[in-house]
C-alpha positions in Angstrom: -2.0 17.3 18.0 -2.9 16.2 14.5 -4.5 19.5 13.8 -1.3 21.4 14.9 0.9 19.2 12.7 -1.5 19.7 9.7 -1.6 23.4 10.2 2.2 23.6 10.5 2.7 21.5 7.4 0.2 23.6 5.5 1.9 26.8 6.4 5.3 25.3 5.5 4.0 24.4 2.0 2.3 27.7 1.6 5.6 29.5 2.2 7.8 27.3 0.2 5.7 26.1 -2.8 6.4 27.0 -6.4 4.3 26.4 -9.5 4.6 25.8 -13.2 2.1 27.2 -15.7 1.4 27.9 -19.4 -0.5 30.9 -20.7 -4.1 29.5 -20.5 -3.8 26.3 -18.4 -1.9 26.1 -15.2 -0.9 22.6 -14.1 -0.1 21.8 -10.5 1.2 18.7 -8.7 1.3 17.3 -5.2 4.1 19.7 -4.1 2.2 22.8 -5.0 -0.1 24.5 -2.5 -0.4 28.1 -3.6 -2.0 28.9 -7.0 -2.4 32.2 -8.7 -4.7 32.6 -11.7 -6.7 35.1 -13.7 -10.5 35.0 -14.2 -11.4 32.5 -16.9 -8.2 30.5 -16.5 -8.2 26.7 -16.4 -6.3 25.1 -13.5 -5.3 21.5 -13.4 -4.1 19.6 -10.4 -2.4 16.2 -10.9 -2.1 13.8 -8.0 -0.7 10.3 -7.8 -3.4 7.7 -7.3 -4.3 4.0 -7.5 -8.0 3.5 -7.9 -7.5 -0.3 -8.1 -7.0 -0.2 -4.3 -10.3 1.6 -3.7 -8.5 4.8 -2.8 -9.1 8.0 -4.7 -9.0 11.7 -4.2 -12.2 13.4 -3.2 -13.1 17.0 -2.4 -13.0 17.1 1.4 -14.4 20.6 1.8 -16.8 22.9 -0.1 -15.6 25.0 -3.0 -16.5 28.7 -3.1 -18.6 28.3 -6.3 -18.6 32.1 -6.9 -14.9 32.1 -7.3 -13.9 28.7 -8.7 -15.8 25.8 -10.2 -14.8 22.2 -10.9 -14.9 21.3 -14.6 -14.0 17.6 -14.3 -12.0 15.0 -12.3 -10.6 12.0 -14.1 -8.3 9.0 -13.4 -5.6 8.1 -15.9 -4.0 4.7 -15.3 -0.3 4.5 -15.9 -0.6 1.1 -17.6 -4.2 0.0 -18.2 -3.0 -3.5 -19.1 -1.2 -4.1 -15.8 -3.6 -5.1 -13.0 -3.0 -3.1 -9.8 -0.9 -0.4 -11.5 -1.3 3.1 -10.2 -1.9 6.2 -12.2 -2.8 9.9 -11.7 -6.0 11.8 -11.0 -6.3 15.0 -12.9 -8.6 17.6 -11.3 -9.7 20.5 -13.6 -11.1 23.8 -12.3 -12.0 27.1 -13.8 -11.2 30.4 -12.1 -14.4 32.5 -12.3 -13.7 35.9 -10.6 -11.2 37.7 -8.4 -11.0 36.3 -4.9 -9.5 33.6 -2.8 -10.7 30.0 -2.6 -9.3 26.8 -1.0 -9.4 23.4 -2.6 -9.2 20.6 0.0 -8.6 17.1 -1.3 -8.4 13.8 0.7 -7.1 10.5 -0.5 -9.3 7.8 1.0 -11.8 5.1 0.3 -15.2 6.8 0.0 -17.0 4.1 1.9 -14.7 4.3 5.0 -16.5 7.2 6.7 -14.9 6.9 10.2 -11.2 6.4 9.0 -8.8 9.3 8.5 -7.7 9.9 4.9 -4.3 8.4 4.0 -3.2 11.8 2.5 -4.7 15.3 2.4 -3.8 18.2 0.2 -4.7 21.8 0.4 -4.4 24.3 -2.5 -5.0 28.0 -1.9 -6.2 29.7 -5.1 -5.9 33.4 -5.5 -7.7 34.8 -8.6 -6.3 38.2 -9.4 -8.3 41.2 -10.5 -8.2 41.6 -14.3 -5.6 44.2 -15.4 -7.1 47.5 -16.7 -4.8 48.2 -19.5 
Protein backbone atom coordinates (compact mmCIF):
# COMPACT_ATOMS: atom_id res chain seq x y z
CA UNK A 1 0.00 0.00 0.00
CA UNK A 2 2.84 2.41 0.89
CA UNK A 3 4.46 1.65 -2.46
CA UNK A 4 1.26 2.55 -4.37
CA UNK A 5 0.92 5.83 -2.47
CA UNK A 6 4.60 6.68 -3.07
CA UNK A 7 4.33 5.91 -6.79
CA UNK A 8 1.09 7.92 -7.08
CA UNK A 9 2.62 10.92 -5.33
CA UNK A 10 5.77 10.68 -7.43
CA UNK A 11 3.74 10.64 -10.64
CA UNK A 12 1.65 13.59 -9.41
CA UNK A 13 4.76 15.65 -8.70
CA UNK A 14 6.36 14.65 -11.99
CA UNK A 15 3.31 15.93 -13.86
CA UNK A 16 2.83 19.15 -11.90
CA UNK A 17 6.32 20.30 -10.90
CA UNK A 18 7.95 23.47 -12.15
CA UNK A 19 11.46 24.71 -11.74
CA UNK A 20 13.53 27.85 -11.48
CA UNK A 21 16.99 28.26 -12.95
CA UNK A 22 19.78 30.60 -13.95
CA UNK A 23 22.10 30.25 -16.92
CA UNK A 24 24.78 28.06 -15.40
CA UNK A 25 23.37 26.87 -12.07
CA UNK A 26 19.90 25.46 -11.60
CA UNK A 27 18.47 25.61 -8.09
CA UNK A 28 15.66 23.34 -6.99
CA UNK A 29 13.60 23.01 -3.85
CA UNK A 30 11.41 20.41 -2.18
CA UNK A 31 8.51 21.01 -4.58
CA UNK A 32 10.53 20.23 -7.70
CA UNK A 33 10.83 16.73 -9.03
CA UNK A 34 11.66 17.09 -12.73
CA UNK A 35 14.97 18.70 -13.66
CA UNK A 36 16.29 19.47 -17.12
CA UNK A 37 19.92 20.39 -17.63
CA UNK A 38 22.66 20.59 -20.21
CA UNK A 39 25.95 18.67 -20.02
CA UNK A 40 28.39 20.48 -17.73
CA UNK A 41 25.63 22.33 -15.88
CA UNK A 42 25.64 22.55 -12.07
CA UNK A 43 22.39 21.61 -10.33
CA UNK A 44 21.63 22.48 -6.71
CA UNK A 45 18.79 21.01 -4.67
CA UNK A 46 17.90 22.78 -1.42
CA UNK A 47 15.88 20.95 1.24
CA UNK A 48 14.69 21.98 4.71
CA UNK A 49 16.59 20.11 7.40
CA UNK A 50 17.46 20.13 11.09
CA UNK A 51 20.72 18.29 11.80
CA UNK A 52 20.42 19.11 15.52
CA UNK A 53 17.74 16.39 15.77
CA UNK A 54 19.99 13.79 14.18
CA UNK A 55 17.93 13.82 10.98
CA UNK A 56 19.51 14.62 7.65
CA UNK A 57 19.13 13.98 3.95
CA UNK A 58 21.02 11.01 2.50
CA UNK A 59 21.14 9.50 -0.95
CA UNK A 60 18.81 6.54 -0.76
CA UNK A 61 19.60 5.09 -4.15
CA UNK A 62 22.62 4.86 -6.42
CA UNK A 63 23.43 7.65 -8.87
CA UNK A 64 24.19 6.87 -12.49
CA UNK A 65 27.75 8.20 -12.28
CA UNK A 66 28.07 8.21 -16.07
CA UNK A 67 25.31 10.84 -16.29
CA UNK A 68 25.45 12.84 -13.06
CA UNK A 69 27.91 13.22 -10.21
CA UNK A 70 27.63 14.65 -6.73
CA UNK A 71 29.89 17.64 -6.19
CA UNK A 72 29.05 18.31 -2.53
CA UNK A 73 26.37 18.25 0.12
CA UNK A 74 26.36 20.79 2.92
CA UNK A 75 24.18 21.84 5.84
CA UNK A 76 23.54 25.55 6.35
CA UNK A 77 21.97 26.40 9.73
CA UNK A 78 19.38 29.19 9.66
CA UNK A 79 20.73 30.66 12.91
CA UNK A 80 23.96 29.07 14.20
CA UNK A 81 23.62 30.83 17.56
CA UNK A 82 20.19 29.35 18.29
CA UNK A 83 20.42 25.83 19.72
CA UNK A 84 18.03 23.46 17.98
CA UNK A 85 17.34 25.79 15.05
CA UNK A 86 16.82 24.17 11.69
CA UNK A 87 18.41 25.04 8.41
CA UNK A 88 18.80 23.79 4.87
CA UNK A 89 20.79 21.11 3.15
CA UNK A 90 22.19 22.06 -0.22
CA UNK A 91 23.06 19.20 -2.57
CA UNK A 92 25.20 20.12 -5.58
CA UNK A 93 25.43 17.88 -8.64
CA UNK A 94 27.08 18.17 -12.04
CA UNK A 95 25.38 17.02 -15.25
CA UNK A 96 27.96 15.00 -17.19
CA UNK A 97 26.38 13.80 -20.43
CA UNK A 98 23.02 13.36 -22.12
CA UNK A 99 20.70 10.84 -20.51
CA UNK A 100 18.31 10.37 -17.63
CA UNK A 101 19.15 9.85 -13.96
CA UNK A 102 17.17 9.73 -10.74
CA UNK A 103 18.27 11.34 -7.49
CA UNK A 104 16.62 9.64 -4.50
CA UNK A 105 16.94 11.35 -1.13
CA UNK A 106 15.66 10.22 2.27
CA UNK A 107 15.34 12.30 5.45
CA UNK A 108 16.27 10.01 8.30
CA UNK A 109 18.71 9.31 11.09
CA UNK A 110 21.54 7.32 9.51
CA UNK A 111 21.94 4.99 12.49
CA UNK A 112 18.26 3.96 12.46
CA UNK A 113 18.51 1.24 9.81
CA UNK A 114 15.14 -0.49 10.29
CA UNK A 115 12.98 2.66 10.51
CA UNK A 116 11.32 4.22 7.45
CA UNK A 117 12.58 7.71 6.52
CA UNK A 118 10.44 10.61 7.72
CA UNK A 119 10.45 12.09 4.19
CA UNK A 120 11.60 10.96 0.78
CA UNK A 121 12.23 13.00 -2.35
CA UNK A 122 12.78 11.88 -5.90
CA UNK A 123 14.22 14.09 -8.64
CA UNK A 124 14.28 12.90 -12.24
CA UNK A 125 17.12 14.58 -14.12
CA UNK A 126 17.07 14.74 -17.90
CA UNK A 127 20.31 15.93 -19.44
CA UNK A 128 19.71 17.11 -22.97
CA UNK A 129 21.91 16.43 -25.97
CA UNK A 130 24.13 19.44 -26.71
CA UNK A 131 22.68 21.59 -29.50
CA UNK A 132 24.60 21.41 -32.78
CA UNK A 133 24.46 25.04 -33.88
